[in-house]
VEXKETI-712787 format. One line per 10 residues: number of its first residue (from 1); their letters; for each residue x, y, z of N, C-alpha, C. Coordinates in steps of 0.001 Angstrom, whole numbers. Example, Ala and Ser with C-alpha at 12.3 -4.5 7.8 and 13.67 -1.06 7.14 Angstrom:
<recs>
1) AS) 13190/-5690/7800/12300/-4500/7800/13200/-3300/7800 | 12850/-2250/7080/13670/-1060/7140/12900/30/7870;
</recs>
This chain:
<recs>
1) MTTAELAGRV) 1200/-1075/-172/-207/30/27/1212/1134/-183 | 931/2124/-952/1561/3508/-1523/1234/4883/83 | 2182/5347/303/1682/6210/1204/600/7194/969 | 179/7307/-208/-1479/8138/-636/-2342/7225/-233 | -2186/5521/-202/-3291/5068/256/-3520/5134/2217 | -2309/5373/2134/-2167/5045/3761/-2884/6676/4484 | -2739/7015/3775/-3159/8270/4131/-4552/8896/3985 | -4925/7655/3185/-6624/7660/3375/-7240/6778/3987 | -6881/5295/3803/-7320/4524/5061/-6353/3276/5172 | -6370/2929/6312/-5599/1476/6552/-6804/775/7334;
11) RYRVTGMDCS) -6768/-318/6586/-7916/-1247/7770/-7487/-2646/8196 | -8171/-3107/9384/-7743/-4234/9628/-8746/-5356/10030 | -8538/-6255/10277/-9607/-7120/10388/-9605/-7820/11794 | -10421/-7622/12652/-10126/-7848/14577/-10544/-9224/14285 | -9857/-9936/15376/-10527/-11389/16204/-10293/-10949/17426 | -11633/-11447/18400/-11487/-11634/19634/-12601/-10737/20250 | -13391/-9843/19073/-14229/-9190/19865/-15877/-9873/19997 | -16134/-9544/20998/-17906/-9509/21295/-19033/-9395/21893 | -18504/-7823/21838/-19522/-7433/22414/-19205/-5614/22109 | -19796/-4251/21947/-19511/-3002/21749/-18953/-2815/22328;
21) SCAAKIEREA) -18918/-2804/24157/-17856/-2322/24451/-16647/-2952/24292 | -16497/-3736/23498/-14991/-4639/22705/-14166/-3421/21981 | -15211/-3011/20915/-15120/-2013/19550/-14558/-713/20546 | -15844/18/21622/-15098/921/21657/-13539/1314/22587 | -13090/-258/23300/-12149/-156/23741/-11274/-428/22697 | -11309/-808/21929/-10464/-941/20956/-9860/476/20051 | -11292/1212/19950/-10816/2479/19290/-10576/3553/20175 | -10625/3232/21431/-10193/4375/22394/-8775/4371/22600 | -8345/2852/22644/-6363/2460/22515/-6443/3050/21570 | -6444/2549/20169/-6058/3018/18931/-5881/4941/18563;
31) GGVAGVREVK) -6913/5254/19034/-7422/7003/18867/-5741/7196/20071 | -5419/6674/20902/-4366/6869/21370/-2932/7337/21381 | -2690/6621/19889/-1557/6626/19104/-1468/8047/18506 | 139/8049/17962/-149/9579/17740/-410/9636/16156 | -869/9981/15627/-540/9919/14104/-2303/9367/13366 | -2779/8992/14419/-3953/8318/14288/-5291/9678/14435 | -5700/9881/13047/-6480/10954/13050/-7965/10378/13172 | -8540/9511/12779/-9889/8968/13155/-9794/7501/12774 | -10566/6920/13907/-10866/5380/14081/-11673/4743/14435 | -12607/4057/13752/-13853/3333/13345/-13832/1956/14058;
41) VSIASQEMTL) -14302/1115/14317/-14077/-667/14765/-16042/-813/14789 | -16046/-1973/13571/-17172/-2352/13359/-17395/-3775/14039 | -18869/-3826/15156/-18870/-5300/15469/-19530/-5868/14636 | -20335/-5475/13868/-21083/-6161/12647/-19770/-6883/12099 | -18798/-6215/11199/-17811/-6454/10245/-16888/-7259/10597 | -16525/-6749/12382/-15666/-6921/12537/-14325/-6418/12054 | -14196/-5263/11827/-13076/-4602/10966/-12793/-3466/11777 | -11669/-3166/11360/-11183/-1373/12548/-10856/-475/10777 | -11293/335/10906/-10748/1522/9838/-10559/2576/10215 | -9045/2968/10131/-8276/4108/10719/-7804/5114/9572;
51) RIDETAAQLP) -7510/6405/9842/-7175/7533/9147/-5921/7861/9917 | -4802/7978/8875/-3649/8316/9637/-2607/9477/8832 | -1692/9857/9494/-977/10484/9172/30/10051/7754 | 748/10657/6848/864/10306/5866/2770/9524/6345 | 2593/8239/7310/3516/7810/7440/2798/6613/8197 | 3483/5448/7850/3070/4125/8387/4039/3409/9978 | 4721/4775/10336/5771/4574/11339/5104/4236/12872 | 3378/4547/12775/2659/4487/14131/2065/3000/13961 | 1822/2363/13268/1303/1411/12755/1655/80/14092 | 3172/-172/13994/3360/-1140/14774/3192/-902/16308;
61) ELERRITGLG) 2666/575/16423/2668/900/17766/1440/358/18121 | 774/883/16999/-957/943/17106/-1149/-821/17154 | -437/-1647/16661/-965/-3123/16882/-451/-3936/17650 | 657/-3344/18268/1243/-3323/19248/161/-3537/20434 | -595/-2326/20465/-1617/-1497/21779/-2656/-2629/21455 | -3121/-3148/20491/-4317/-3310/20197/-3925/-5020/20538 | -2686/-5618/20271/-2665/-7073/20701/-2908/-7223/22002 | -1962/-6659/22589/-1621/-6368/23974/-3123/-6473/24774 | -4201/-5934/24127/-5597/-5889/25058/-6188/-7785/24806 | -5419/-8500/23701/-5761/-9534/23451/-6402/-10051/22355;
71) YKLARVGTDD) -6961/-8879/21530/-7346/-9413/20001/-6066/-9275/19190 | -6807/-9711/17948/-5617/-10472/16938/-6505/-9577/15542 | -5055/-9241/15112/-5221/-8217/13896/-4621/-8976/12346 | -5260/-8469/11692/-4968/-9011/9937/-5439/-7939/8854 | -4232/-7669/8571/-4229/-6132/7623/-5140/-6535/6208 | -6385/-5854/5977/-6812/-5711/5074/-6086/-4657/4020 | -6215/-4916/2608/-5607/-4210/1622/-6887/-3298/1245 | -7629/-2694/513/-8249/-1979/-333/-9601/-2646/-453 | -10396/-1782/-734/-11939/-2273/-716/-12250/-3650/-1669 | -11140/-3520/-2413/-11502/-4314/-3664/-11151/-5744/-2924;
81) DDDKIPDLSH) -10547/-5479/-1774/-9757/-7002/-1151/-11019/-7601/-361 | -12050/-6634/207/-13449/-7578/671/-13446/-8880/657 | -13604/-9496/-602/-13674/-10760/-1183/-12912/-11761/-944 | -11639/-11143/-131/-10426/-11988/-66/-10187/-12617/1239 | -9760/-13439/1748/-9882/-14475/2559/-8413/-13154/3219 | -7932/-12635/4553/-6846/-12116/5124/-5958/-13029/5273 | -5095/-12874/5368/-3576/-13869/6112/-4034/-13712/7722 | -4528/-14943/7933/-4933/-15345/9813/-4056/-16038/10501 | -2992/-16346/9575/-1654/-17462/10230/-1286/-16926/11818 | -1484/-15940/12375/-1589/-15415/13262/-2229/-15654/14766;
91) VTPAYKRALW) -3584/-16243/13800/-4393/-16540/14734/-4248/-18050/14695 | -3782/-18187/15947/-2973/-20372/16037/-4322/-20854/16489 | -4071/-22128/16069/-5404/-22945/16375/-5516/-22878/18125 | -4443/-22814/19339/-4954/-22286/20681/-5731/-21328/20468 | -5292/-20275/19934/-6257/-18954/20305/-7553/-19301/19819 | -7911/-20087/18141/-8940/-20277/17969/-9879/-21288/19382 | -9180/-22150/19668/-9442/-22990/20701/-10052/-22561/21902 | -9496/-21278/22061/-9721/-20492/23339/-10914/-20004/23035 | -11490/-18923/21951/-12287/-18570/21299/-13798/-19353/21372 | -13312/-20796/21103/-14578/-21453/20850/-15261/-21763/21830;
101) IVVLLNAGYG) -13856/-22055/23200/-14240/-22562/24312/-15362/-21192/25034 | -15029/-19924/24958/-15504/-18424/25187/-17086/-18659/24396 | -17370/-18777/23790/-18884/-19177/22172/-19304/-20105/23555 | -19093/-21261/24330/-19522/-22188/24433/-20400/-21994/26013 | -18709/-21595/26550/-19622/-20878/27634/-20503/-20117/27648 | -20491/-19008/26835/-21369/-17758/27093/-22908/-18406/26452 | -22480/-18875/25125/-23669/-19656/24597/-24501/-20406/25586 | -23777/-21645/25966/-24628/-22469/27004/-24973/-22291/28378 | -24257/-21515/29120/-24586/-20714/30387/-25785/-19683/30361 | -25839/-19151/29235/-27157/-18257/28309/-28191/-18942/28384;
111) VIEIVGGFIA) -28260/-20061/27729/-29523/-21218/27871/-29814/-21737/28815 | -28876/-21787/30210/-28891/-22129/31201/-29844/-20859/31965 | -29319/-19887/31981/-29865/-18525/32707/-31164/-18123/32101 | -31443/-18426/31320/-32741/-18141/30751/-33474/-19407/31157 | -33733/-20715/31207/-34610/-21554/32005/-34452/-21065/33515 | -33624/-20882/33843/-33926/-20496/35308/-34418/-19401/35546 | -34382/-18457/34653/-35294/-16988/34898/-36350/-17426/34421 | -36926/-18106/34238/-38397/-18578/33727/-39021/-19297/35136 | -38160/-20224/35598/-37892/-21232/36739/-38530/-20349/38244 | -37796/-19301/38070/-37198/-18724/39651/-38226/-17324/39315;
121) GSQALKADAL) -38667/-17049/38019/-39760/-15852/38041/-38626/-14847/38093 | -37682/-14536/37387/-36995/-13690/37504/-36389/-12529/36323 | -36934/-11437/35837/-36490/-10744/35084/-35277/-10445/34691 | -35121/-9986/35599/-33317/-9710/35741/-32447/-11182/35375 | -32388/-12465/35746/-31781/-13146/34898/-32112/-13713/33534 | -33211/-13193/33213/-33624/-13728/31642/-33178/-12245/30885 | -32707/-11158/31300/-32069/-10244/30857/-30542/-10310/31221 | -30218/-10957/31808/-28837/-11146/32000/-28247/-12232/31330 | -29269/-13231/31300/-29041/-14447/29804/-28673/-13532/28589 | -29360/-12620/27849/-28933/-12382/26856/-28101/-11774/26617;
131) DFLGDGMISM) -27492/-10995/27790/-26088/-10750/27139/-25351/-11963/27025 | -25377/-12760/27408/-24168/-13940/27326/-24436/-14421/26431 | -25943/-14619/25912/-26364/-15124/24335/-25585/-14384/23390 | -25560/-13090/23566/-25163/-12222/22548/-23822/-12333/22593 | -23168/-12493/23990/-21739/-12530/23137/-21168/-13659/22654 | -21905/-14497/23245/-21758/-16279/22599/-22173/-15963/21046 | -23213/-15323/20506/-23479/-15066/18838/-22287/-14097/18169 | -21954/-13132/19048/-20758/-12436/17811/-19177/-12979/17678 | -19284/-13528/19235/-18236/-14216/18920/-17882/-15745/17923 | -19277/-16171/18346/-19212/-17120/17012/-19563/-16669/15800;
141) LGLIAVGWGL) -19689/-15721/15190/-20026/-14714/13527/-18537/-14248/13294 | -17609/-14033/14179/-16353/-13765/14221/-15663/-14987/13809 | -15615/-16096/14193/-15347/-17219/14133/-15256/-17683/12492 | -17159/-18264/12433/-16885/-18572/10964/-17154/-18262/10182 | -17123/-16633/9852/-17000/-15503/8982/-15839/-15376/8768 | -14622/-15873/8636/-13649/-15198/8525/-13163/-14914/7304 | -14133/-15998/5975/-13571/-15960/5275/-14575/-15219/4347 | -15769/-15006/4615/-16767/-14146/4283/-16436/-12803/3414 | -16826/-12543/2239/-16749/-11072/2032/-17392/-10171/3443 | -17030/-8577/2984/-17320/-7177/3947/-19027/-7235/3684;
151) AARAKAAMLQ) -20046/-7448/2509/-21115/-7628/2187/-21987/-8779/2836 | -21195/-10092/2974/-22009/-11148/3670/-21865/-11237/4974 | -21404/-10250/6039/-20496/-10527/6883/-21591/-9401/7777 | -21835/-8089/6720/-22881/-7114/7289/-23919/-7608/7378 | -24708/-8575/6284/-25687/-9167/6028/-25870/-9878/7770 | -25209/-10849/7934/-25250/-11914/9072/-25165/-10793/9980 | -24598/-9848/10177/-24709/-9168/11612/-25599/-8569/11804 | -26823/-7794/10559/-27763/-7474/10568/-28887/-8391/11120 | -28874/-9364/10529/-29940/-10255/11417/-29925/-10891/12071 | -28345/-10679/12800/-28076/-10990/14562/-28613/-9924/14971;
161) GIFLGVLGAS) -28201/-8773/14305/-28787/-7641/16026/-30350/-7244/15366 | -30813/-7874/14624/-32382/-7350/14835/-32742/-8786/15685 | -32054/-9966/15561/-32458/-11223/16315/-32748/-10637/18063 | -31918/-10596/18114/-31421/-10102/19367/-31960/-8931/20330 | -31974/-7883/19536/-33352/-6300/19620/-34534/-7245/20083 | -34968/-8166/18635/-36324/-8427/19518/-36058/-9680/20995 | -35337/-10123/21173/-35043/-10799/22339/-34964/-9463/23068 | -34204/-8715/23503/-33992/-7453/24649/-35314/-7167/24906 | -36216/-6784/23365/-37503/-5680/23368/-38650/-6569/24196 | -38706/-8105/24269/-39622/-9018/24597/-38968/-9256/25744;
171) VLVTTAYRVL) -38339/-8711/26606/-37546/-9085/28040/-38282/-7777/28780 | -38047/-6505/28009/-38754/-5197/28547/-40534/-5022/28633 | -40847/-6023/27356/-42633/-5796/27682/-43089/-6794/28303 | -42162/-8520/29066/-42556/-9115/29667/-42362/-8301/31243 | -41463/-7304/30855/-41116/-7133/32901/-41952/-5583/32548 | -42757/-5396/31749/-43500/-4199/31592/-44634/-4825/32482 | -45153/-6158/31797/-46550/-6819/32377/-46281/-7027/34008 | -45200/-7400/34378/-44777/-8087/35748/-45181/-6809/36795 | -44838/-5554/35958/-44951/-4022/36830/-46344/-4778/36975 | -47407/-4821/36169/-49064/-4923/36313/-49363/-5909/37032;
181) VLHQPEAELM) -48812/-7101/37085/-49059/-8245/37646/-47277/-8947/38808 | -47400/-8302/39311/-46614/-8533/40142/-46412/-9896/40748 | -45082/-10481/40402/-44804/-11647/41073/-43520/-12008/41854 | -43653/-12551/42773/-41978/-12265/43638/-41680/-13351/42937 | -40421/-13256/42535/-39300/-14034/42247/-38727/-14884/43305 | -38152/-15854/43089/-37593/-17300/44318/-35745/-16087/44424 | -36331/-15413/45282/-34921/-14937/45511/-32968/-15837/45529 | -33185/-16994/46361/-32256/-17888/46646/-31625/-18395/45234 | -32602/-18570/44346/-32282/-19359/43065/-31613/-17838/41836 | -32164/-17113/42117/-31264/-15720/41384/-30005/-15778/41490;
191) GILGLIALAV) -29925/-15701/43575/-28546/-15188/43553/-27310/-16219/43445 | -28170/-17507/43335/-27797/-18918/42862/-27166/-19007/41616 | -28006/-18162/40744/-27518/-18376/39737/-26402/-17159/38836 | -27357/-15984/39514/-26377/-14749/39607/-24715/-14930/39265 | -24093/-15490/41091/-23294/-15894/41589/-21933/-16991/40265 | -22672/-17871/39703/-22069/-18949/38648/-22406/-17933/37191 | -22890/-16905/37001/-22874/-16477/36234/-21452/-15827/35787 | -21539/-14922/37341/-20305/-13980/37659/-18858/-15099/37099 | -18699/-16380/38358/-17874/-17526/37890/-17381/-17754/36212 | -18707/-17632/35964/-18703/-18053/34046/-17732/-17195/33452;
201) NVAAAVVLLP) -17672/-15763/33921/-17472/-14696/32920/-16013/-14355/33752 | -15465/-14803/34724/-14046/-14810/35115/-13443/-16284/34534 | -14215/-17793/34288/-13485/-18189/33797/-13254/-18229/31992 | -14621/-17534/31594/-13944/-16751/30107/-12554/-16206/29981 | -12508/-14904/30770/-11644/-13936/31065/-10247/-15055/31069 | -9707/-15639/32149/-9174/-17014/32070/-8419/-17746/31188 | -9769/-18053/30110/-9462/-19211/28995/-8402/-18068/27837 | -8610/-16571/28036/-7934/-15896/26885/-6874/-15190/27494 | -6676/-15366/28782/-5250/-14734/29324/-3814/-15418/28831 | -3658/-16293/28662/-2513/-16777/27951/-2382/-16379/26486;
211) HRHGDANVRA) -3064/-15578/25924/-3413/-15063/24808/-3267/-13540/24656 | -3207/-13022/25831/-2654/-11805/25910/-1408/-11013/26546 | -787/-10645/25437/647/-10649/25693/618/-9193/26138 | 2097/-9652/26757/2562/-7925/27729/1854/-7813/28491 | 2792/-6563/29140/2310/-6328/30585/880/-5713/30941 | 36/-5940/29331/-1345/-5436/29758/-2359/-6266/30098 | -1382/-7787/30206/-2419/-8938/30574/-3235/-8784/32161 | -3109/-8273/32950/-4075/-8134/34019/-5021/-7088/33881 | -4665/-6140/32895/-5233/-5168/32660/-7027/-5692/31830 | -6111/-6272/30994/-6791/-6850/29628/-8152/-7800/30205;
221) VWLFSRNDAL) -7929/-8642/31373/-8480/-9224/32303/-9403/-8664/32819 | -9455/-7522/33283/-10050/-6983/33845/-11172/-5950/32961 | -10668/-5154/31963/-11730/-4802/31271/-12760/-5950/30420 | -11943/-7068/30005/-12760/-8262/29609/-13801/-8196/30375 | -13702/-8766/31656/-15081/-9204/32464/-15875/-7934/33415 | -15526/-7060/33376/-15590/-5844/34261/-16886/-5612/33862 | -17837/-4859/32660/-18810/-5207/32514/-20190/-5915/32274 | -19371/-7012/31753/-20212/-8638/32489/-20560/-8529/33641 | -19367/-8425/34524/-19099/-8752/35981/-20110/-7815/36695 | -20431/-6758/36175/-20968/-5750/36677/-22690/-5685/36621;
231) GNIAVVVAAF) -23438/-6177/35671/-24353/-6875/35437/-24659/-8392/36092 | -23929/-9531/36676/-23784/-10660/36923/-23930/-9962/38763 | -22853/-9182/39404/-23504/-8546/40382/-25135/-7879/40679 | -25368/-7110/39409/-26559/-6588/39972/-27494/-7808/40059 | -27770/-8664/39450/-28434/-9881/39607/-28566/-9770/41301 | -27523/-10485/41541/-27275/-10761/42797/-27266/-9995/43990 | -27205/-8718/44017/-27514/-7476/44727/-29173/-7753/44371 | -29997/-7509/43313/-31147/-7433/42675/-32049/-8782/44333 | -31079/-9871/43825/-31634/-10914/44465/-31686/-10786/46299 | -30561/-10129/46916/-30484/-9837/47783/-31712/-8794/48216;
241) LVAWTQTPWP) -31761/-7899/47868/-33166/-6998/48299/-34776/-7476/48113 | -34693/-8894/47219/-36056/-8742/46703/-36283/-9654/47906 | -35378/-10511/48476/-35198/-11387/49654/-35291/-10213/50915 | -34881/-9568/51183/-34881/-8670/52158/-36412/-7651/52054 | -36412/-7048/51013/-37563/-5890/51256/-38826/-6903/50848 | -39036/-8213/50536/-39989/-9160/50190/-41098/-8547/49123 | -40335/-7823/47989/-40952/-7071/46559/-40664/-7421/45683 | -40959/-7846/44427/-40347/-7721/43139/-39385/-6561/42162 | -39323/-6005/43062/-38842/-4387/42208/-37619/-4670/41944 | -37070/-4950/43161/-35389/-5010/42787/-34981/-5974/41422;
251) DLVVSVIIAG) -35573/-6263/40925/-35726/-7436/40418/-36340/-6913/38423 | -37405/-6197/38906/-37449/-5331/37723/-36648/-4630/37346 | -35976/-3306/38478/-35300/-2058/37975/-34209/-3037/37434 | -33319/-4063/38198/-32231/-4477/37310/-32594/-5088/35743 | -33656/-5270/35778/-34426/-6294/34493/-34332/-5035/33081 | -34826/-4049/33707/-34692/-2888/32706/-33746/-2247/32498 | -32643/-2267/33466/-31407/-1694/32995/-30778/-2252/32229 | -30292/-3675/32213/-29917/-4908/31799/-29836/-4778/30644 | -31344/-5098/30315/-32199/-5163/28581/-32166/-3983/28087 | -31893/-2706/28897/-32105/-1559/27852/-30387/-1384/27194;
261) LFLQSAFSII) -29153/-1336/28567/-27820/-1684/27695/-27656/-2675/26629 | -28601/-3816/27085/-28224/-4665/25732/-29116/-4030/24619 | -30117/-3935/24445/-30878/-3431/22855/-29797/-1804/23037 | -29335/-1569/23385/-28035/-72/23105/-27103/-1195/22125 | -26855/-2447/22692/-26019/-2824/21610/-26447/-3377/20464 | -27522/-4383/20798/-27829/-4316/19780/-28001/-3628/18126 | -28271/-2303/18901/-28777/-1317/17639/-27302/-940/17095 | -26540/-919/17771/-25194/-639/17543/-24370/-1589/16607 | -25023/-3034/16590/-24780/-3635/15497/-25292/-3323/14329 | -26559/-3269/14624/-27912/-2793/12853/-26710/-1627/12675;
271) IDARNDLSTA) -26793/-630/13442/-26591/963/12660/-24600/303/11875 | -23479/-323/12802/-22462/-928/12106/-22747/-1460/10872 | -23617/-2353/10747/-24211/-3701/9707/-24789/-2791/8597 | -25517/-1292/9009/-25860/-830/7828/-24468/5/7121 | -24356/430/8014/-23100/1233/7274/-21954/346/6551 | -21779/-537/6947/-20798/-1649/6551/-21164/-1960/4649 | -22803/-2609/4764/-23408/-2626/3852/-22876/-1748/2693 | -23275/-181/3045/-23180/987/2531/-21551/1205/2121 | -20500/487/2193/-19367/555/2077/-18779/-609/851 | -19815/-1934/1493/-19498/-2187/49/-20255/-2498/-752;
281) ERAAQRSL) -21343/-1980/-1029/-22044/-1545/-2164/-21063/-792/-3290 | -20251/435/-2290/-19566/1714/-3061/-18516/856/-3804 | -18273/-65/-2784/-17088/-615/-3538/-16866/-1901/-4678 | -18226/-2368/-4576/-18664/-2838/-5982/-19098/-2078/-7226 | -19699/-1165/-6662/-20260/-158/-8189/-18752/528/-8191 | -17611/896/-7668/-16250/783/-8114/-15976/-101/-8822 | -15632/-1160/-9024/-15459/-1751/-9493/-15781/-2298/-10799 | -17043/-1814/-11273/-17960/-2314/-12201/-17001/-1732/-13337;
</recs>
């Protein structure tokens, strides 16, 4: 890629993202590199697009910072290369296995927790389960769609975002119904499942720890698990308050907060997917 091209755009395929907060974290880290004028990370296409000064000297530093957070980068050429499989030789079999383990932990426990939410009558558990399912689906799409073109990845992400948005909206609707027909959830089961959820998130972070290089190890694990852990802790606190107050309101409040944040993530996926589709369409028109 020439200096002129570098001044326009530089693109990377990012492996290891599982939520919108991952994209925001990468954007903050990349934006702190000297010479980076603009950075956008799409959770839909699993790509990072940057605009930099007329030199590639800062790219090794940028790559070092992002890989230090535990993500893998593969340089993508021009828009005409969207349908070509990037060089992913740095994504080792061990790293792929670790990501699949994380997918199974998230998706598997998401199913368990949503069933537990119905058994316990807890809206907060159902909302927290959506977070697990969403993380698992995003990670899985990132793994199976490695060889897909930008348009195909964007379309798959669009369907995923709509599906997750419907799930989040359904939790909010049923929570509104619970406000009208109050039902006391089983606080003990809520607390137990919330603590297990916290353990699963910590386990997922530990699985990825060997693949996070450099002095950023501890910080990376903290950043990875912090947001998810806050949701799990909120469920445990809600369970305690339900038992203490003998009312379902703590469960309902936490449910609305978690489901609202989940909907925001689903909308982010949809917006990113629409932008990626527009980029793919412009590239296709230029190639005609």
